[in-house]
TIROMAR-490154 format. One record per residue (C-alpha): x, y, z. Coordinates in steps of 0.2 Angstrom, whole numbers, padded with zeros to 4 digits, always signed. Example, Ala and Ser with C-alpha at 12.3 -4.5 7.8 and 13.67 -1.06 7.14 Angstrom:
<pts>
+0062-0022+0039/+0068-0005+0036/
</pts>
This chain:
<pts>
+0061-0011-0107/+0065-0004-0090/+0066-0014-0075/+0050-0019-0067/+0056-0023-0049/+0071-0013-0045/+0069-0003-0029/+0071+0015-0032/+0081+0017-0016/+0091+0001-0016/+0109+0001-0013/+0119-0010-0025/+0124-0026-0017/+0136-0040-0020/+0138-0057-0011/+0142-0060+0007/+0160-0057+0012/+0163-0075+0015/+0176-0071+0028/+0167-0077+0043/+0155-0068+0055/+0160-0050+0059/+0150-0048+0075/+0139-0058+0086/+0123-0050+0092/+0109-0053+0105/+0096-0049+0092/+0096-0046+0073/+0081-0037+0066/+0077-0038+0047/+0069-0022+0039/+0067-0005+0045/+0049-0001+0042/+0036+0000+0055/+0040-0017+0062/+0059-0016+0062/+0059+0002+0069/+0046-0002+0082/+0056-0017+0088/+0072-0007+0088/+0065+0007+0099/+0057-0004+0111/+0074-0014+0113/+0083+0002+0117/+0069+0008+0129/+0072-0009+0138/+0091-0005+0139/+0095-0018+0126/+0108-0011+0114/+0116-0027+0108/+0107-0028+0091/+0107-0022+0073/+0094-0018+0060/+0098-0025+0043/+0090-0014+0029/+0093-0018+0011/+0089+0000+0005/+0098+0016+0009/+0084+0023+0021/+0071+0018+0033/+0053+0017+0029/+0048+0000+0022/+0032+0001+0013/+0031+0020+0014/+0048+0022+0007/+0045+0010-0008/+0028+0015-0012/+0031+0033-0018/+0018+0032-0032/+0007+0048-0035/-0007+0049-0023/+0000+0036-0011/-0009+0037+0006/-0015+0027+0021/-0033+0023+0023/-0032+0021+0042/-0033+0037+0053/-0015+0044+0056/-0017+0044+0075/-0020+0025+0074/-0008+0022+0060/+0007+0027+0071/+0016+0021+0087/+0007+0023+0103/+0024+0027+0111/+0029+0039+0097/+0013+0050+0094/+0013+0064+0082/+0002+0079+0085/+0007+0087+0068/-0003+0076+0056/-0010+0087+0042/-0026+0078+0039/-0036+0063+0044/-0026+0051+0033/-0007+0052+0031/+0000+0054+0014/+0016+0044+0009/+0028+0059+0011/+0021+0062+0028/+0022+0044+0034/+0039+0042+0028/+0045+0058+0037/+0036+0051+0053/+0046+0035+0052/+0062+0045+0048/+0059+0055+0064/+0056+0040+0074/+0073+0033+0069/+0081+0050+0074/+0071+0054+0089/+0074+0037+0098/+0092+0035+0092/+0090+0020+0081/+0101+0025+0066/+0117+0020+0074/+0110+0002+0075/+0105+0001+0057/+0115-0006+0043/+0109+0001+0027/+0113-0008+0011/+0113-0025+0020/+0101-0037+0011/+0098-0053+0020/+0104-0067+0009/+0102-0081+0020/+0099-0085+0039/+0104-0103+0045/+0100-0110+0063/+0115-0119+0070/+0109-0132+0083/+0126-0135+0092/+0129-0116+0095/+0111-0111+0097/+0113-0096+0086/+0108-0089+0069/+0122-0088+0056/+0117-0073+0045/+0123-0069+0028/+0120-0051+0021/+0126-0043+0005/+0138-0033+0015/+0145-0046+0028/+0141-0060+0039/+0135-0060+0057/+0128-0072+0071/+0114-0068+0082/+0105-0077+0097/+0088-0071+0091/+0082-0067+0074/+0067-0055+0071/+0059-0053+0054/+0051-0036+0051/+0049-0038+0032/+0030-0038+0033/+0019-0045+0020/+0017-0032+0007/+0036-0029+0002/+0039-0040-0013/+0029-0035-0029/+0019-0048-0038/+0022-0048-0057/+0008-0057-0067/+0013-0071-0078/+0007-0063-0095/+0013-0070-0111/+0024-0057-0120/+0027-0045-0105/+0045-0048-0105/+0046-0043-0124/+0037-0026-0122/+0048-0013-0130/+0041+0002-0120/+0042+0006-0101/+0036-0006-0088/+0036-0004-0069/+0026-0009-0054/+0017+0004-0044/+0028+0000-0029/+0044+0003-0040/+0037+0019-0048/+0048+0026-0062/+0049+0045-0058/+0060+0048-0072/+0048+0042-0085/+0037+0057-0090/+0019+0051-0093/+0013+0067-0101/+0004+0063-0117/+0008+0044-0116/-0003+0029-0120/-0003+0020-0104/-0010+0003-0098/-0013+0000-0080/-0015-0018-0076/-0025-0020-0059/-0038-0009-0051/-0034-0012-0032/-0029-0002-0018/-0014+0006-0026/-0022+0009-0043/-0037+0019-0036/-0024+0031-0028/-0012+0034-0043/-0025+0033-0057/-0034+0049-0053/-0017+0058-0051/-0010+0052-0068/-0026+0053-0078/-0026+0072-0082/-0008+0070-0087/-0008+0055-0099/-0014+0055-0117/-0024+0039-0116/-0027+0027-0101/-0033+0009-0103/-0038+0001-0086/-0037-0018-0086/-0049-0024-0072/-0050-0042-0068/-0062-0040-0053/-0071-0024-0047/-0069-0018-0029/-0081-0011-0017/-0076+0007-0014/-0083+0018-0001/-0081+0037+0001/-0065+0043+0010/-0069+0056+0024/-0052+0064+0023/-0051+0082+0031/-0037+0094+0034/-0033+0096+0053/-0042+0111+0059/-0033+0125+0069/-0044+0120+0084/-0039+0101+0083/-0021+0106+0080/-0021+0116+0096/-0029+0102+0106/-0017+0089+0100/-0002+0100+0104/-0008+0108+0120/-0020+0096+0129/-0011+0082+0138/-0019+0065+0133/-0030+0072+0120/-0021+0063+0106/-0020+0047+0115/-0039+0048+0118/-0042+0051+0099/-0031+0036+0095/-0040+0024+0107/-0057+0031+0102/-0053+0026+0084/-0046+0009+0089/-0061+0004+0099/-0073+0011+0086/-0064+0000+0072/-0067-0015+0083/-0086-0013+0078/-0081-0016+0060/-0073-0033+0065/-0090-0038+0072/-0098-0033+0056/-0086-0039+0043/-0084-0057+0050/-0103-0060+0047/-0107-0060+0028/-0125-0056+0031/-0121-0041+0042/-0107-0035+0030/-0120-0037+0016/-0131-0024+0024/-0116-0012+0027/-0112-0014+0008/-0126-0002+0005/-0113+0012+0009/-0102+0007-0005/-0116+0003-0017/-0124+0021-0014/-0107+0029-0017/-0106+0020-0034/-0123+0025-0039/-0120+0043-0034/-0104+0043-0043/-0107+0034-0059/-0123+0038-0069/-0120+0026-0084/-0129+0010-0079/-0118-0001-0091/-0102+0006-0083/-0110+0005-0066/-0113-0014-0069/-0095-0017-0074/-0090-0009-0058/-0101-0018-0047/-0093-0033-0038/-0102-0050-0036/-0095-0054-0019/-0100-0048-0002/-0091-0032+0003/-0075-0034+0014/-0071-0052+0008/-0057-0042-0001/-0048-0027+0006/-0060-0012+0009/-0055+0003-0002/-0060+0021+0000/-0059+0035-0013/-0068+0051-0018/-0058+0053-0035/-0058+0035-0043/-0075+0035-0050/-0074+0053-0058/-0056+0049-0065/-0061+0033-0074/-0076+0042-0082/-0065+0055-0091/-0064+0054-0110/-0046+0048-0111/-0050+0033-0100/-0056+0016-0106/-0061+0002-0093/-0056-0015-0100/-0064-0030-0092/-0059-0043-0105/-0045-0054-0100/-0027-0050-0107/-0022-0063-0119/-0005-0057-0123/+0007-0042-0123/+0015-0038-0139/+0030-0026-0141/+0020-0011-0143/+0002-0017-0138/-0009-0027-0127/-0021-0040-0135/-0037-0045-0125/-0046-0062-0126/-0059-0054-0138/-0045-0050-0151/-0045-0032-0148/-0027-0024-0149/-0023-0008-0140/-0007+0001-0144/+0002+0008-0129/+0020+0014-0124/+0019+0012-0105/+0013-0002-0093/+0010+0001-0075/+0007-0015-0064/-0005-0012-0050/-0005-0030-0046/-0001-0031-0028/+0012-0041-0018/+0017-0059-0014/+0007-0059+0002/+0006-0078+0004/+0023-0082-0004/+0034-0072+0007/+0052-0071+0000/+0060-0071+0017/+0054-0089+0019/+0066-0094+0005/+0081-0087+0015/+0078-0094+0032/+0084-0112+0037/+0079-0119+0053/+0082-0135+0064/+0087-0150+0053/+0091-0139+0038/+0073-0136+0033/+0069-0121+0023/+0054-0111+0030/+0047-0110+0013/+0047-0129+0011/+0039-0131+0028/+0025-0119+0024/+0023-0127+0007/+0021-0144+0015/+0010-0139+0030/+0003-0122+0025/+0009-0105+0030/+0006-0104+0049/+0014-0098+0065/+0010-0098+0084/+0002-0082+0089/+0007-0076+0072/+0025-0075+0078/+0035-0091+0081/+0036-0107+0070/+0040-0124+0076/+0057-0130+0070/+0064-0112+0070/+0071-0108+0087/+0073-0090+0092/+0065-0084+0076/+0051-0071+0078/+0040-0065+0064/+0032-0048+0065/+0016-0047+0055/+0018-0066+0052/+0004-0078+0047/-0014-0073+0051/-0010-0055+0058/-0017-0045+0043/-0032-0034+0048/-0047-0030+0037/-0054-0017+0049/-0040-0008+0059/-0022-0003+0060/-0008-0015+0057/+0003-0005+0069/-0009-0011+0083/-0004-0029+0079/+0015-0024+0077/+0015-0017+0094/+0007-0032+0102/+0020-0044+0094/+0034-0033+0099/+0028-0034+0117/+0028-0053+0115/+0045-0054+0108/+0052-0042+0123/+0043-0054+0136/+0051-0069+0127/+0068-0060+0129/+0065-0057+0147/+0060-0075+0150/+0076-0081+0142/+0086-0069+0153/+0077-0074+0169/+0079-0093+0165/+0096-0092+0157/+0089-0100+0141/+0100-0102+0125/+0084-0104+0114/+0065-0106+0114/+0056-0115+0101/+0037-0117+0100/+0030-0134+0102/+0021-0141+0087/+0005-0145+0097/+0004-0127+0104/+0006-0120+0086/-0007-0133+0079/-0019-0128+0093/-0017-0110+0089/-0020-0112+0071/-0035-0124+0073/-0043-0110+0083/-0039-0097+0070/-0047-0108+0056/-0062-0111+0067/-0064-0092+0069/-0062-0090+0050/-0075-0102+0046/-0091-0093+0040/-0083-0076+0040/-0084-0064+0025/-0065-0067+0022/-0068-0085+0018/-0083-0083+0008/-0084-0096-0006/-0087-0084-0021/-0072-0073-0016/-0054-0074-0022/-0043-0062-0013/-0024-0060-0010/-0029-0066+0008/-0030-0083+0001/-0016-0095-0005/-0016-0106-0020/-0025-0119-0011/-0039-0108-0005/-0033-0107+0013/-0032-0091+0022/-0015-0088+0031/-0017-0069+0031/-0032-0063+0041/-0034-0061+0059/-0052-0065+0060/-0058-0056+0076/-0055-0041+0087/-0037-0034+0090/-0040-0034+0108/-0041-0053+0108/-0024-0053+0099/-0017-0041+0111/-0023-0051+0126/-0016-0067+0119/+0001-0060+0116/+0003-0050+0132/+0013-0063+0140/+0026-0076+0133/+0021-0093+0140/+0036-0104+0142/+0025-0120+0144/+0021-0118+0125/+0040-0119+0120/+0054-0131+0120/+0067-0122+0131/+0086-0125+0129/+0096-0120+0144/+0114-0125+0138/+0124-0123+0123/+0136-0137+0117/+0139-0150+0105/+0129-0162+0115/+0110-0162+0117/+0104-0146+0126/+0096-0147+0143/+0078-0144+0142/+0068-0134+0155/+0049-0140+0154/+0043-0128+0167/
</pts>
């Protein structure tokens, strides 16, 4: 059986050097996807060059480097799913495809001179806060470092979730996760099982369906799917984008504010239920068989799970070589899958479209804060939470980009990333201005913020009682969604408020002086 999780672009890594830190940094950034690259660019633009970006793979790109499966694309307009400070007038269509988005991120790294600050093949193994020296001790697979400030840009859709199915490890064929696509494995004529019918599967299934011999789709829960209005960029639009100053910025802002309307709709189940007609009509128009249409109809209000868009999914799954299986999987045998009704289906390939560890972030098991407490243990005890989605009590000088409750159901994550980057930059400026060694959010400030987030989540479509989604943790809490408009988050992260933090103004073995201003 081939490896399920090995990143196709990963650099082989060993342990840390164990020879002591090789360099002290003002800022250490983990990851070189949208978050890490955006942070690096903004640091350079502020004249701050004492930083490094640690990347476990051999190229930038994050999600768009790893998810190279056939048909991978964004479902947010390209002009909005890109940095406001690094706009691209050359998008080929409304929604960027994987290759184009990866090329964009590579260009950003080159254009803004970020690459000299990136250390490829450096996987974060552990980061430990040292109270006496007020710095982070960082162990990577290629060496050790120290840093005053640690910024995590690892996101929340970076580690594949592999289902715990009896017998999966004993399957003798080929198994891989959609985010670790095995491009060397020829699917032509194969008997393929796809487990999961979420955002990734609805993109790659239409691409592989004409190629495979037989395709079994194992669906646990159907998704609401709307039509995707993806159009090639016309010659006129291209000319306007390239030649008219401010036009692309206008398009970007117009789309951003238009999507705020969706936030109003989606957070109200009754209103979202009316909007659901769009997806319901798309299903009726696409699937004539009433029995199949029933199996594809969700029993929850649209938007409690991630909204999906496709014009090719429904046609693909109605082809003669496709079988939609809605019975639960009982076990995987060496050459087959058996469902709860006793049916055994012979296969030679399994593709896992089972998503990511969104509420159990692996980096939390590698970061140790004040008092020797692991971030994962703190979150397990109190729930995954952060102040303004960015800082965590007990973890001085740690900033999480796309931290808890920053996931959007209606707009572009790049909007949230840029807001958080601005917050981190203002924190660094405040530290310089006041001569601070560290900043640590006060527990009461973090608690007040998260109480407010929970109040805003109450009664929304994302917390609907009959809906289980990857937004929710094992206890039914929602540590993922930002439940209101992006402009509110941008406004609330515009300034770093020192009054919300414990501020250490000296470094030494004794107790640091605190500035309560």
